[in-house]
N, C-alpha and C positions, 0 to 999 in steps of 0.2 A: 267928335260928332255924337250929339244926343239922340236918343230914340224919339221918333215921331210916333205919337198915339193917334191912331185912327179908330173912330167909333165912340167918341165921347158922348154922342147923342144917345147911344144904347145904355150907357151908364147913367146918364141923367133920367132917361125914362125909367130905368129900374129904381133909381132913388125916389122918384116921385111916388112909388107904390110902397117902397120899403125904406123909410126915412132913416132907420137905424143903421142902414148899410152906407150913409153918406161919408162918415169920417173914415171908415176903412177904405171905401173906394177911392176917396181924395188922396189918402196916404199911398195906396197902390199906384195911383196915376202919377203922383210926384216921384215916387221912386223909380217908375218906369222911365220917365222922361229925364231924369237926372243921370241916367246911366247910358252906357254903351256896351251891350253884352255882345261877346264875340261867338258865344256858343252856350249850350244849355248848362254846362257845368259852371260857367261864370254867372248865369242868371240865377242858378240855385244857390249861390253865396248870398244873394240878396233875398230870394224867395225859396227858402229851403224846401217847402212843401209842394212847390210846383211840380207838375208831372207832365211828361210828354205822352200824349194820346193821339197818335198819328192821325192827321197832320197838325193837331192842336197842342197848345200848352195850355194846361188847366191850372189856375190859381185858386187857393183857398182865400176867401175874404171873410172878415169877421170871425176868425177861428175856422169852424167848419160849417158855418150856417149858410154860406153862399159860395157859389162857384162862378168864376170869370173864365170864359173859353175864349182863347185868342190864337191868331195865326202870328207866329213870330218870325221875321225875316231877319236874320242876323247879318246878312250882307248888306242889305238896304237900310238896316237899323229903323225898322217899323214893327209896330205891334198894332195889329187889327183886331179889335174886340168883336167877337162874333155872337157871343151869348153872355148874358149875366143872368144866373139862375139860382133859385132856392135850392137847397141841398137835395130836396126831394125830387124837384124837377130834373136836376142833373142826373140823379140816380136812375130815373126812367129811361135815359139813354136816347130819347127822342131827338135830342139836339144833334146826334150823329148821323141822322138820316139825310 
């Protein structure tokens, strides 16, 4: 079973404002959908810089320029994009509220 990606509209909205993020986010989405991760350790084999920040998994995009914050449900094989942020926005921590 491949992972189902939820929230592609958030990615598209972000890319409209940050065109340089398109190729990195497209690669990220393809890698997510092509896999079936059973747990964080497996996910980190593909996304070594991913971090678990309860309850989210945070992915680096375009190096450290952008952050994608998602809820990963390993049992249901879904990744729900909650936020796509510039590094500075992520660092402000408002996304956690």
